[in-house]
C-alpha positions in Angstrom: 98.6 117.9 126.2 101.2 115.2 126.4 102.0 113.3 129.6 105.0 115.1 131.0 104.6 113.9 134.6 103.9 110.6 136.2 100.3 111.5 136.8 99.3 109.8 133.6 100.4 106.4 135.1 100.1 106.9 138.8 97.0 109.0 139.1 94.5 106.4 137.8 96.3 103.7 139.8 96.2 105.8 143.0 92.4 106.3 142.4 92.0 102.5 142.1 94.0 101.9 145.3 92.0 104.5 147.1 88.8 102.6 146.3 90.5 99.4 147.4 91.4 101.0 150.7 87.9 102.1 151.2 86.6 98.6 150.5 89.1 97.0 152.9 88.3 99.6 155.6 84.6 98.9 155.2 84.8 95.1 155.2 88.1 94.2 157.0 86.9 90.8 158.4 86.6 89.2 155.0 90.0 90.5 153.8 91.5 89.2 157.0 90.0 85.7 157.1 90.3 84.7 153.4 94.1 85.0 153.3 94.3 82.9 156.5 92.0 80.2 155.0 94.0 80.3 151.7 97.3 79.9 153.6 95.9 77.0 155.6 94.8 75.2 152.4 98.1 75.9 150.5 100.2 74.9 153.5 99.2 71.3 152.7 101.8 71.4 150.0 104.5 71.0 152.6 103.4 67.3 152.9 105.3 66.9 149.5 108.5 68.6 150.7 110.5 65.4 150.9 109.4 64.3 147.5 110.2 67.7 145.9 113.7 68.0 147.4 116.2 68.0 144.6 119.8 68.9 145.6 121.6 66.9 143.0 124.9 68.7 142.9 125.6 68.3 139.3 122.1 69.0 138.1 121.4 72.0 140.3 124.8 73.7 140.8 126.4 73.4 137.3 125.4 75.1 134.1 122.7 73.2 132.2 124.7 73.3 128.9 128.2 73.3 130.4 130.9 72.3 127.8 132.3 69.6 130.0 128.9 67.8 130.0 129.2 67.5 126.2 132.8 66.3 126.5 131.8 63.7 129.1 129.2 62.4 126.6 131.8 62.2 123.9 134.2 60.3 126.3 131.5 57.9 127.3 130.6 57.1 123.7 134.2 56.7 122.4 135.9 55.2 125.5 133.3 53.0 127.2 134.3 51.4 130.5 136.0 48.0 130.5 134.8 46.7 133.8 137.4 43.9 133.8 140.2 46.5 133.5 139.4 49.2 136.0 141.5 52.4 135.9 140.9 55.3 138.2 142.3 57.9 135.8 140.0 56.7 133.0 136.8 57.3 134.9 134.5 59.9 133.2 132.2 60.1 136.2 132.8 59.8 139.9 132.1 56.1 140.2 131.5 54.2 143.4 134.3 54.5 146.0 135.2 55.1 149.6 138.4 56.9 150.6 140.2 57.8 153.8 143.1 60.2 154.6 145.2 59.1 157.6 147.4 61.9 159.0 150.0 61.2 161.6 149.6 62.8 165.0 152.4 65.0 166.4 153.8 65.6 162.9 155.5 62.1 163.0 156.2 60.0 159.9 153.0 58.2 158.8 155.1 55.6 156.9 156.8 54.4 160.1 155.4 52.4 163.0 153.2 52.8 165.1 151.3 55.1 162.7 151.6 52.7 159.8 150.4 49.8 161.9 147.2 51.7 162.7 146.6 52.3 159.0 147.1 48.6 158.2 144.6 47.7 161.0 142.0 50.2 159.5 142.5 48.8 156.1 141.9 45.2 157.3 138.7 46.4 159.0 137.5 47.9 155.8 138.3 44.8 153.7 136.2 42.8 156.2 133.1 44.9 155.9 130.2 42.7 154.7 126.6 43.4 153.8 123.6 41.3 152.6 123.8 39.1 155.7 127.5 38.6 155.3 127.2 37.3 151.7 128.7 40.4 150.0 132.1 41.8 151.1 134.7 44.0 149.4 136.2 41.2 147.5 132.8 40.5 145.8 131.9 44.1 145.2 135.3 45.7 144.3 136.4 47.1 141.0 138.7 44.6 139.3 141.7 44.6 137.0 143.2 41.4 135.7 140.5 39.5 137.7 141.7 40.9 141.1 140.5 43.8 143.3 142.3 47.0 142.6 144.6 47.2 145.7 145.9 50.2 147.6 149.4 49.7 146.1 150.9 52.2 148.5 150.4 49.8 151.4 152.2 47.1 149.5 155.0 49.4 148.6 155.6 50.6 152.1 155.5 47.1 153.5 158.0 45.8 150.9 160.4 48.7 151.2 160.3 48.4 155.0 161.2 44.7 154.8 163.9 45.2 152.1 165.1 48.5 153.7 164.8 50.1 150.2 163.7 53.6 149.7 160.5 55.0 148.1 161.0 57.5 145.3 158.5 60.3 144.9 156.4 61.2 143.0 157.0 58.1 140.7 158.2 54.9 142.2 159.3 51.7 140.4 157.5 48.7 141.8 157.5 45.2 140.2 158.7 46.7 136.9 155.9 49.2 136.8 156.0 53.0 137.4 153.6 53.9 140.2 152.5 57.5 140.6 152.4 58.3 144.4 151.5 62.0 144.2 147.8 61.3 144.8 148.3 58.9 147.8 151.2 60.4 149.8 151.0 63.9 151.3 153.2 66.2 153.2 156.2 64.4 151.7 159.8 65.3 152.5 162.4 63.9 150.1 166.2 64.0 149.8 168.2 65.2 146.9 167.7 62.0 145.0 163.9 62.1 145.3 163.8 59.3 148.0 161.1 59.8 150.6 162.4 60.7 154.1 159.0 61.1 155.7 155.4 61.8 154.9 152.5 63.2 157.0 149.5 61.7 155.2 148.4 58.7 153.3 145.2 58.4 151.2 143.6 55.1 150.5 140.9 54.3 147.9 138.3 51.5 147.8 136.7 51.4 144.4 133.5 49.3 143.9 131.9 48.0 140.7 130.0 50.7 138.9 127.2 48.7 137.5 123.4 48.7 137.8 123.3 45.1 139.1 125.4 45.9 142.2 124.3 49.5 142.8 122.1 48.8 145.8 124.5 46.4 147.5 127.4 48.9 146.9 125.3 51.6 148.5 124.9 49.5 151.6 128.6 48.7 151.7 129.4 52.5 151.5 127.0 53.1 154.4 128.7 50.5 156.5 132.0 52.1 155.7 130.7 55.5 156.9 129.3 53.9 160.1 132.7 52.2 160.8 134.5 55.5 160.8 131.8 57.3 162.8 132.9 55.3 165.8 136.5 54.3 164.9 139.3 56.0 166.8 143.0 55.7 166.4 145.8 56.8 168.7 148.5 57.5 166.2 146.7 58.7 163.1 143.9 61.2 162.6 141.5 59.7 160.0 139.1 61.6 157.7 136.8 59.6 155.5 134.6 60.2 152.4 132.6 58.2 149.9 131.2 58.9 146.4 127.8 59.4 148.1 129.0 61.7 151.0 128.7 65.1 149.4 125.2 64.4 148.1 124.0 62.8 151.3 125.3 65.7 153.3 123.5 68.3 151.3 120.3 66.2 151.2 120.3 65.8 155.0 120.5 69.6 155.6 118.0 70.9 153.0 115.5 72.1 155.6 118.0 73.2 158.2 117.2 76.8 157.3 113.6 76.5 158.7 114.6 76.7 162.4 116.8 79.7 161.6 113.8 81.1 159.7 111.6 80.7 162.7 114.1 82.2 165.0 114.6 85.1 162.6 110.9 85.7 162.5 110.8 85.8 166.3 113.6 88.4 166.2 111.9 90.4 163.5 108.6 90.4 165.5 110.5 91.6 168.6 112.4 94.3 166.8 109.4 95.5 164.9 107.3 95.6 168.1 110.0 97.6 169.8 110.2 100.1 166.9 106.4 100.4 166.8 105.8 100.8 170.6 104.1 104.1 171.6 103.7 105.6 175.0 100.1 106.3 174.1 98.0 103.3 175.1 95.6 103.8 172.2 98.1 104.7 169.4 100.4 101.8 170.3 101.1 99.7 167.2 102.4 96.6 168.9 99.8 94.2 167.4 100.1 95.9 164.0 103.9 95.0 164.0 103.2 91.4 165.0 100.6 90.9 162.2 102.9 92.7 159.8 105.6 90.1 160.3 102.9 87.4 160.3 101.8 88.6 156.9 105.2 87.8 155.5 105.1 84.3 157.1 101.8 83.6 155.5 103.1 84.7 152.2 106.0 82.2 152.5 103.6 79.4 153.6 101.2 80.0 150.7 103.8 80.4 148.0 105.9 77.5 149.0 102.9 75.3 149.5 101.5 76.2 146.1 104.8 75.4 144.3 105.3 72.2 146.2 101.7 71.2 145.2 102.5 71.6 141.5 105.9 69.8 141.7 108.5 72.6 141.6 111.9 71.2 142.9 112.9 72.4 146.3 116.6 73.2 146.3 118.7 74.2 149.4 119.2 77.7 147.9 115.4 78.2 148.2 115.9 78.2 152.0 117.3 81.8 151.7 114.1 83.1 150.1 112.0 83.5 153.3 114.6 85.9 154.7 114.2 88.1 151.6 110.4 88.0 151.9 110.8 89.1 155.5 112.8 92.1 154.4 110.2 93.0 151.8 107.3 92.5 154.3 108.9 94.7 156.9 109.4 97.5 154.4 105.8 97.2 153.3 104.6 97.3 156.9 106.6 100.4 157.8 105.2 102.1 154.6 101.6 101.3 155.6 102.1 102.4 159.2 103.8 105.6 158.3 101.0 106.6 155.9 98.3 105.6 158.4 99.9 107.9 161.0 99.7 110.8 158.6 95.9 110.5 158.2 93.5 112.5 160.4 92.5 110.5 163.4 89.1 112.1 163.4 88.2 110.6 160.0 86.3 107.3 159.8 88.4 104.2 159.3 87.4 103.6 155.7 88.4 107.1 154.8 91.7 106.7 156.6 92.3 103.5 154.8 91.5 105.0 151.5 94.0 107.8 152.1 96.7 105.3 153.2 96.2 103.0 150.3 96.2 105.9 147.8 99.7 107.0 148.9 101.3 103.7 150.2 100.2 101.0 147.9 101.4 102.8 144.8 105.0 102.7 146.2 104.6 99.1 147.3 103.2 98.2 143.8 106.2 99.6 142.0 108.7 97.8 144.3 106.7 94.5 143.9 106.6 94.8 140.1 110.3 95.5 139.7 111.2 92.7 142.1 108.9 90.1 140.5 110.2 91.1 137.0 113.8 90.8 138.2 113.2 87.3 139.7 111.2 86.0 136.7 114.2 87.0 134.5 116.3 84.9 136.9 114.2 81.9 135.9 116.1 81.9 132.6 119.4 81.4 134.4 121.9 78.7 133.3 121.8 77.2 136.8 118.7 75.1 137.8 119.3 76.0 141.5 119.0 79.7 140.5 115.8 79.0 138.5 114.1 77.3 141.5 115.2 80.1 143.9 113.9 82.8 141.6 110.6 81.0 141.0 110.0 80.5 144.7 111.0 84.0 145.5 108.9 85.7 142.7 105.8 83.8 143.7 106.5 84.7 147.4 106.7 88.4 146.5 103.4 88.2 144.7 101.7 86.6 147.8 103.5 89.1 150.1 102.0 91.9 148.0 98.5 90.4 148.0 98.6 89.7 151.7 99.9 93.2 152.5 96.9 94.9 150.8 94.4 92.3 152.2 95.5 90.5 155.4 97.7 93.3 156.9 95.5 96.1 155.5 92.5 94.4 157.1 94.2 94.2 160.5 95.3 97.8 160.2 91.6 98.7 159.7 90.5 96.6 162.7 93.2 98.2 164.8 92.0 101.6 163.4 88.5 100.8 164.7 90.0 100.1 168.1 91.7 103.5 168.0 88.6 105.2 166.9 86.8 103.8 169.9 89.7 104.9 172.1 90.3 101.4 173.4 93.4 100.1 175.2 95.9 98.3 173.0 96.0 95.3 175.3 92.6 95.0 177.0 90.4 96.7 174.4 88.6 98.5 177.2 87.7 102.1 176.5 89.9 104.5 178.3 89.9 108.3 178.8 92.1 110.7 176.8 93.2 112.5 180.0 93.7 111.3 183.5 91.7 113.0 186.3 93.8 114.8 188.9 92.8 112.5 191.7 94.4 109.4 190.0 98.1 108.5 190.6 100.8 108.9 188.0 100.7 105.2 187.1 97.2 105.7 185.9 98.4 108.2 183.4 101.0 105.8 182.1 98.8 102.7 181.9 95.2 103.8 181.5 95.1 106.9 179.4 95.5 107.3 175.6 94.2 108.7 172.4 96.1 111.9 172.2 97.0 113.4 168.8 98.4 116.6 167.2 95.5 119.1 167.3 97.1 121.3 164.6 97.4 118.6 162.0 94.8 116.1 163.2 97.3 113.3 162.8 99.2 111.2 165.3 102.0 113.0 167.1 105.4 112.6 165.4 107.9 110.4 167.1 111.1 111.7 168.6 113.2 110.0 165.9 111.4 111.9 163.1 112.0 115.2 164.9 115.7 114.3 165.2 116.0 113.9 161.4 114.1 117.2 160.8 115.6 119.5 163.4 119.1 118.1 164.0 120.4 115.5 161.5 119.1 117.1 158.3 120.3 120.7 159.0 123.7 119.4 160.2 124.2 117.3 157.0 123.4 120.4 154.9 126.1 122.6 156.4 128.7 123.5 153.6 131.7 122.1 155.5 129.7 118.9 156.2 129.0 118.4 152.6 132.7 118.6 151.8 133.3 116.0 154.5 130.6 113.7 153.0 132.0 114.0 149.5 135.5 113.3 150.8 134.2 110.2 152.6 132.3 109.1 149.5 135.5 109.3 147.4 137.3 107.3 150.1 134.5 104.7 150.1 134.5 104.4 146.3 138.3 104.1 146.2 138.2 101.3 148.8 135.4 99.6 147.0 137.2 99.7 143.6 140.4 98.5 145.3 138.6 95.5 146.7 137.0 94.7 143.3 140.5 93.8 142.0 140.9 91.2 144.7 137.6 89.4 144.3 138.2 85.7 144.4 136.1 83.5 142.1 135.2 79.9 142.6 133.7 77.7 145.2 135.1 75.0 147.4 132.6 72.2 147.1 132.9 71.4 150.7 131.3 74.7 151.4 128.0 73.0 150.4 128.4 70.9 153.6 128.2 71.8 157.2 131.4 73.0 158.9 131.6 70.0 161.2 130.7 67.3 158.7 133.1 64.6 157.6 132.9 65.9 154.1 134.4 69.2 155.1 137.1 67.6 157.2 138.1 65.3 154.4 138.3 68.0 151.7 140.2 70.3 153.9 142.8 67.6 154.7 142.9 66.9 151.0 143.6 70.6 150.2 146.2 70.7 153.0 148.2 67.6 152.2 147.5 66.6 148.5 147.4 69.9 146.6 151.0 69.5 145.3 149.6 67.1 142.7 146.1 67.8 141.3 143.8 66.2 138.8 144.9 63.8 136.1 143.5 65.4 132.9 142.5 63.7 129.7 143.6 65.3 126.5 141.3 64.0 123.8 141.8 63.9 120.0 138.1 64.2 119.1 138.3 63.5 115.4 139.7 60.9 113.0 143.4 61.4 112.8 146.2 59.7 110.7 148.6 58.8 113.5 150.8 57.0 111.0 151.5 60.2 109.1 154.9 61.3 110.5 154.4 65.0 109.8 150.9 65.2 111.3 152.0 63.0 114.1 154.8 65.3 115.0 152.4 68.2 114.9 150.1 66.4 117.3 153.0 65.6 119.6 154.0 69.2 119.6 150.5 70.1 120.8 150.8 67.6 123.6 154.2 69.1 124.4 152.5 72.5 124.7 150.3 71.1 127.5 153.4 69.8 129.3 155.0 73.2 129.2 152.1 74.8 131.2 153.2 75.9 134.7 150.6 73.8 136.4 151.4 70.6 134.5 154.2 68.2 135.5 156.0 67.4 132.2 157.5 64.2 133.5 154.3 62.6 134.6 152.0 61.6 131.7 150.5 58.7 129.9 150.6 58.4 126.1 149.5 55.3 124.2 151.1 56.8 121.1 154.5 57.3 122.7 154.4 53.8 124.2 153.4 52.4 120.8 156.2 54.2 119.0 158.7 52.8 121.6 157.2 49.4 121.0 157.7 49.9 117.2 161.3 50.9 117.6 162.0 47.8 119.9 160.5 45.6 117.3 161.8 47.4 114.2 158.4 48.3 112.9 157.8 51.0 110.3 154.9 52.7 112.0 154.9 55.4 109.3 153.1 52.9 107.2 149.3 52.8 107.7 149.0 49.0 107.3 151.9 48.2 109.7 150.6 50.8 112.2 147.1 49.3 112.3 148.2 45.7 112.1 150.4 45.8 115.1 148.0 47.6 117.4 146.4 44.3 118.5 149.6 42.7 119.8 150.6 46.0 121.4 147.3 46.2 123.3 147.6 42.6 124.3 150.8 43.6 126.2 149.4 46.9 127.5 145.6 46.3 128.0 145.0 49.5 129.9 146.1 51.5 126.9 143.6 49.8 124.7 140.9 51.9 126.5 142.5 55.1 125.2 141.9 54.4 121.5 138.6 54.2 119.6 139.7 51.9 116.7 136.9 51.0 114.3 137.8 49.2 111.1 140.9 50.9 109.6 140.4 54.3 111.3 141.1 55.7 114.7 138.2 58.0 115.4 139.3 59.2 118.8 142.1 58.8 121.3 143.3 60.2 124.5 146.4 61.1 126.5 146.8 61.9 130.2 148.7 64.8 131.8 149.2 65.5 135.5 148.4 68.9 137.0 150.3 70.3 140.0 150.0 73.0 142.6 146.2 73.3 142.5 145.7 74.6 146.0 142.6 76.7 145.6 139.5 77.4 143.5 141.3 80.3 142.0 144.0 77.9 140.7 141.3 75.6 139.4 140.0 78.5 137.3 143.5 79.4 136.0 144.1 75.7 135.2 140.9 75.2 133.2 141.4 78.4 131.2 145.0 77.4 130.5 144.1 73.9 129.3 141.3 75.1 127.1 143.6 77.8 125.6 146.2 75.1 124.8 143.6 72.9 123.2 142.3 75.7 121.0 145.8 76.7 120.0 146.5 73.3 118.5 146.0 73.4 114.7 147.0 69.7 114.1 143.8 68.3 115.4 140.6 69.1 117.3 141.4 68.6 121.0 139.3 68.4 124.2 140.3 68.4 127.8 138.4 66.6 130.5 138.2 65.5 134.1 135.0 64.6 135.9 135.6 67.7 138.2 135.4 70.0 135.2 131.6 69.5 135.3 131.7 71.8 138.4 134.4 74.1 137.1 132.2 75.1 134.1 130.4 77.4 136.4 133.4 79.7 136.5 132.8 80.9 132.9 129.2 81.6 133.6 129.1 83.2 137.0 130.8 86.4 136.2 129.0 87.0 132.9 125.6 86.1 134.6 126.3 88.4 137.5 127.2 91.3 135.2 124.1 90.6 133.0 121.8 90.5 136.0 123.2 93.8 137.4 122.7 95.4 134.0 119.1 94.2 133.8 118.3 95.4 137.3 119.9 98.8 136.5 117.9 99.1 133.2 114.7 98.2 135.0 115.2 100.7 137.7 116.2 103.4 135.3 112.9 103.0 133.5 111.0 102.9 136.8 112.9 106.0 138.0 112.2 107.9 134.8 108.5 107.0 135.1 108.2 108.0 138.8 110.7 110.8 139.2 109.9 113.8 137.0 113.5 114.9 137.0 116.0 113.2 134.6 119.0 114.2 136.6 117.6 112.7 139.8 116.6 109.5 137.8 120.2 109.1 136.7 121.4 109.6 140.2 119.2 106.8 141.4 120.5 104.6 138.6 124.1 105.6 139.5 123.5 104.6 143.1 123.0 101.0 142.0 126.4 101.0 140.4 127.9 102.7 143.5 126.4 100.2 145.9 127.3 97.3 143.6 130.9 98.4 143.6 130.8 98.7 147.4 129.3 95.3 147.9 131.7 93.7 145.5 134.8 95.4 147.0 133.9 94.7 150.6 132.9 91.1 149.6 136.6 90.6 148.7 137.7 92.2 151.9 135.3 90.0 153.9 136.6 86.8 152.2 133.5 86.1 150.2 134.2 84.5 146.8 132.1 85.0 143.7 130.4 81.6 142.9 127.1 80.2 141.9 125.7 80.6 145.4 127.0 84.2 146.1 125.9 85.1 142.6 122.3 84.3 143.6 122.4 86.2 146.8 124.4 89.1 145.3 121.9 89.6 142.4 118.9 89.4 144.7 120.2 91.8 147.3 121.4 94.4 144.8 117.8 94.8 143.7 116.9 96.1 147.2 119.6 98.7 147.3 117.8 101.1 145.1 114.8 101.4 147.3 116.4 103.7 149.8 117.9 106.0 147.2 114.8 106.0 145.0 112.5 106.9 147.9 114.7 109.7 149.2 115.2 111.1 145.7 111.5 110.9 145.0 110.7 112.7 148.3 113.3 115.3 147.4 111.7 116.0 143.9 108.2 115.9 145.3 108.9 118.3 148.2 107.3 121.8 147.9 110.2 123.5 149.6 112.1 126.1 147.6 115.8 125.5 148.2 117.7 122.2 147.5 118.9 122.1 151.1 115.3 122.4 152.4 114.1 119.7 150.0 116.8 117.4 151.3 115.9 118.1 154.9 112.2 117.6 154.1 113.0 114.2 152.5 115.1 113.1 155.5 112.3 114.2 157.9 109.8 112.0 156.1 111.9 109.0 155.3 115.0 109.0 157.7 113.4 107.1 160.5 111.4 104.6 158.4 114.6 103.8 156.4 116.5 103.3 159.6 113.7 101.1 161.0 113.5 98.9 157.9 117.2 98.4 157.4 118.2 97.9 161.0 115.2 95.5 161.7 116.0 93.4 158.7 119.8 93.3 159.4 119.3 92.4 163.0 116.6 89.9 162.1 118.9 87.9 159.7 122.0 88.3 162.0 121.2 84.8 163.3 122.4 83.4 160.0 125.9 84.5 160.9 126.0 81.7 163.5 124.9 79.0 161.0 127.1 76.0 160.4 126.5 76.4 156.6 128.5 78.5 154.3 125.4 79.2 152.2 123.6 80.9 155.1 126.7 82.8 156.3 127.3 84.1 152.8 123.7 85.3 152.6 124.2 87.2 155.9 127.4 88.8 154.8 126.1 90.0 151.4 122.7 91.0 152.8 124.4 92.9 155.6 126.7 94.7 153.1 123.8 95.5 150.8 121.5 96.8 153.5 124.2 98.8 155.3 125.7 100.4 152.2 122.3 101.0 150.8 121.2 102.7 154.0 124.3 104.9 154.1 123.6 105.9 150.5 120.0 106.8 151.3 120.7 108.7 154.5 124.1 110.1 154.0 125.4 110.3 150.4 122.3 110.8 148.2 120.8 113.7 150.2 124.1 115.6 150.0 124.5 114.9 146.2 120.9 116.0 145.6 121.4 119.2 147.5 124.8 119.9 145.9 124.3 118.9 142.3 120.6 119.8 141.6 119.3 123.3 141.3 116.3 124.7 143.1 113.0 124.4 141.3 109.9 126.5 141.4 106.9 125.3 143.1 104.4 123.4 141.0 101.4 125.6 140.1 99.0 122.9 141.3 100.3 121.3 144.5 97.6 118.7 144.4 99.2 117.2 141.3 102.6 116.6 143.0 103.0 113.0 143.8 103.7 112.4 147.5 106.1 109.6 148.1 105.0 107.0 150.6 107.1 106.9 153.7 109.3 103.7 153.8 
């Protein structure tokens, strides 16, 4: 006969787990001590934590094969730096620099005294910073052009216009016969009808240093002195925010392990909540110590797994700090499953037999959950983001250890605690106590010194009040016809709200979200968004192939493509740099026939002698131009959403050009590449999780309709979490993608267990089956979800966006998943599945382990 039920898979495994439970119950000491010794040995890996920390923003938080990385390599090869002619716009990496934003207090004009005097004083202090015992200052380390340090030209312009009583035009100002773009250095500008500046609220200053290996260490020291200067500096008339090219990386490096104190506090909360939920009035049946060691089991799993991976050299990224909170949730669920099944065994049986019965029912459910979780995380190791790879590897190994320690360490303690109960010993003193208090003793004796009672009819421990509530009150109330209508109406409202929210999901990450709320990095970037978003990045438009610029027809086609870029709504058509346009003007002024190849190539040298900066925009080798570049100025980039829109628009314009192969690039595009990957990766991960759970459901639940309902619940919860993410101001980015994907995997547990209990119930009617499932699983689900949510609630107070995002998504997933398991799914099962006959052989019906 073919395998038509899950017995073919689960029955032999259940028998194997039964034997394991018998072994653990017979020799608990060894199963308890060995995990402790193993954890102690592996914990030595934490000595390598500092060496393994790797939070390089580009390497960890951008796609490994992002297109902008290839473009950067092309730019570096074709347009190498000319260190004697420094140009900020022509940087293809971040370089070495310090910057400050000075904002006038009381909304006054920052260009007027006394605010401007404060800015000049700050600038002088910066220029006087020295390192290497005073031998190296800014003048020795600065980036140079024409043999001089690149100045903050805005200070010179403001001083000269104040002396001459001339006006400053914005965004382009003519100074010493040169056009100076001021959009990136003046913010909060108010102009008159002619474009002359009336007032400005903010000024941004840059201090670029040489970007060479020989001066790297001294430059790093100078940047540190710059940071220390502004750590103490105060100004009466301007509010100063500062930043360096090292700030963002140093900020995240300094906070990699900040999650550990939160982790310890969360574990303390979890122990407290678990103890409270496991307290019993019976002094023998009290499960206080079982709850403590259940949480401790999760802690040992984290200690062992992290230590092992640190030993073998796996990078430790800040995203990994979220993993222990997930392992805590898994460990709590495992603990409640084990305790629930233990309580359903006969108290008169010997401990090994009780353990065998508990393992036979509980470990099968725990095994399925562990297998699906490990599979899911190992699939995540193939992610495009190295930070996701590290997170998934640490988490998957932690789940394996959590599973092993649950069936060894925690199971062993459960057996030791069972021996205490079998001897009728007090939970605290371990002294034998009577099951009943003699009449001559006071009432306090009954409370403190009596225990060991149990249900004489079933032979098991007495049911708790919460389980009785689900069986006698909540379940029957939920199954009333009018209540089913209300539940279905509420579900439709929930689903409608979720879908509505999905249309408003914001994508993208503010890079200052990787820093603490109160850090100078966050303050600087928020000021930048506030005052300097009118003008965004200067973007290179690169001709990436050999092109005949002297061919009039093809040249006009290329210029038409450049014109298409200027027509984009987020590009200022009046602010751009084009070596070709400048060269054509030069040709007209000198009566040159630049349609002739020989003339065109011959006159490039004298042209570049007059305009040396433009020479860096052309890769001329022999008599061919293999690459060149132009610059356009973006505007109104005030959010990550606009950054996505800008990048898509620029790439679309480049692909549209048929005249030549074009690329677009700015150093920040390295981080923008994630936007194309995040959504597709999230969708792919949800599909994989859904497929895995569908297979598992079909294997475990011998009812295809119920299996499909479990799979549908994943989509339902996913829609809810996504929609409410938008309503809770959580954007979809590489960080939330990790958390979202991980958490979604846990949503199915509640629905799957309730559905399995429904199908496995031997009741006749659908309503009775649903009530029976809620009676068995209602309280454990409530225990597991509420304990986990309250345990991680401490993350809501974190100063880090990463941890707050984790809390928000985890809260949504657990809350919505619990509502599905206790509210929606029982009603759907009772309403849309028909009653089934009892199985002829009840012993073959798989009993679901209580969560």
